[in-house]
C-alpha positions as CSV (number, residue, x, y, z in Angstrom):
1,X,3.8,-16.3,-4.6
2,X,0.5,-15.5,-3.0
3,X,-1.1,-12.1,-2.7
4,X,-3.4,-10.3,-0.4
5,X,-5.2,-7.0,-0.4
6,X,-4.8,-4.8,2.7
7,X,-7.9,-2.9,3.9
8,X,-7.7,-0.1,6.5
9,X,-10.3,1.9,8.4
10,X,-10.9,5.4,7.1
11,X,-10.1,7.9,9.7
12,X,-13.2,10.0,8.8
13,X,-15.9,7.5,8.0
14,X,-14.5,4.3,9.8
15,X,-15.4,2.1,6.9
16,X,-12.9,-0.3,5.1
17,X,-10.8,1.5,2.5
18,X,-7.6,0.7,0.5
19,X,-5.3,3.0,-1.4
20,X,-5.2,2.7,-5.2
21,X,-3.2,4.7,-7.6
22,X,-5.4,6.4,-10.1
23,X,-2.6,7.8,-12.2
24,X,1.2,8.0,-12.1
25,X,2.8,10.9,-10.3
26,X,3.9,13.7,-12.7
27,X,7.3,15.2,-11.9
28,X,8.6,18.2,-13.7
29,X,11.2,20.9,-13.2
30,X,11.3,24.6,-13.0
31,X,14.6,26.4,-13.9
32,X,15.7,29.7,-12.7
33,X,17.0,31.0,-16.0
34,X,15.3,28.9,-18.7
35,X,12.2,27.0,-19.5
36,X,12.3,23.2,-19.0
37,X,9.6,21.3,-20.8
38,X,10.4,17.9,-19.3
39,X,8.0,15.8,-17.3
40,X,8.3,12.2,-16.2
41,X,5.5,10.0,-14.9
42,X,6.3,7.5,-12.2
43,X,4.1,5.1,-10.2
44,X,4.6,4.9,-6.5
45,X,6.1,1.8,-5.0
46,X,4.1,-0.2,-2.3
47,X,5.6,1.3,0.8
48,X,5.6,4.8,-0.7
49,X,1.9,4.6,-1.5
50,X,1.0,3.4,1.9
51,X,3.1,6.1,3.6
52,X,1.0,8.7,1.8
53,X,-2.1,7.4,3.7
54,X,-0.8,8.8,7.0
55,X,-3.7,10.7,8.6
56,X,-6.3,9.3,6.3
57,X,-6.3,5.9,8.0
58,X,-6.7,5.0,11.7
59,X,-3.3,3.3,12.0
60,X,0.3,4.5,11.5
61,X,1.5,3.3,8.1
62,X,5.1,2.9,9.3
63,X,3.9,0.3,11.9
64,X,2.0,-1.6,9.2
65,X,5.0,-1.5,6.9
66,X,7.3,-2.7,9.6
67,X,5.0,-5.6,10.4
68,X,4.4,-6.6,6.8
69,X,8.1,-6.5,5.9
70,X,8.8,-9.3,8.4
71,X,6.8,-11.8,6.4
72,X,6.2,-10.3,2.9
73,X,6.4,-7.2,0.9
74,X,4.1,-4.4,-0.3
75,X,3.8,-3.9,-4.0
76,X,1.7,-1.9,-6.4
77,X,0.3,-4.3,-9.0
78,X,-0.4,-3.1,-12.5
79,X,0.4,0.5,-11.4
80,X,-2.9,0.6,-9.4
81,X,-3.5,-1.9,-6.6
82,X,-1.6,-2.1,-3.4
83,X,-1.1,-5.7,-2.5
84,X,1.0,-7.8,-0.1
85,X,3.1,-10.6,-1.5
86,X,4.2,-13.6,0.5
87,X,6.0,-16.8,-0.6
88,X,3.5,-19.3,0.7
89,X,-0.2,-19.3,1.8
90,X,1.0,-20.1,5.3
91,X,3.1,-17.0,5.5
92,X,0.1,-14.9,4.3
93,X,-2.1,-16.5,6.9
94,X,0.5,-15.8,9.6
95,X,0.7,-12.2,8.5
96,X,-3.1,-11.9,8.7
97,X,-2.9,-13.2,12.3
98,X,-0.1,-10.7,13.1
99,X,-2.1,-7.8,11.7
100,X,-5.1,-8.8,13.6
101,X,-3.1,-9.0,16.9
102,X,-1.4,-5.7,16.3
103,X,-4.3,-3.6,14.9
104,X,-7.5,-5.5,15.6
105,X,-10.3,-4.5,13.3
106,X,-8.4,-1.5,11.9
107,X,-6.5,-3.6,9.3
108,X,-7.8,-6.5,7.3
109,X,-6.0,-8.8,4.9
110,X,-7.9,-10.5,2.2
111,X,-6.5,-13.3,0.1
112,X,-6.8,-12.4,-3.6
113,X,-8.1,-14.8,-6.1
114,X,-8.1,-12.7,-9.3
115,X,-4.8,-10.8,-9.1
116,X,-2.1,-12.4,-11.3
C-alpha cells in the first residue's frame, strides 16, 4: 500500500491547501419532551471530508472523488490527514497523471514518505 497527499488550490488565495481534521465531529440530540445528555464524537471518512471542501477549493470535490476512486481510495489517516491509498507505486503515479490531465495545477498529488 502506498499513500499520497492531495493538495488543492484555495478558492480565495489560490495557494496549495489540504483539508485536515482538527477534531472529531460532535453529534448530539435534542428531544422535544426531555433532556438528552448524549454526545458522540466521530471522525469524517475520506470522501466525506473532501466533500465538505466544496466552495473552498477551485475544483468540484465530486469530480476528484470520482477520478480517485478509479485507482485508489481516500482515507483519513490517524483521524487527521486526508490521504490517497493505492496498491502500487505505479497506480499512484498513474493517478497523479490522471489528476494532472483533469485538473492541471489545481490539484497536486505528493507521494508520502513519513505516513505509516
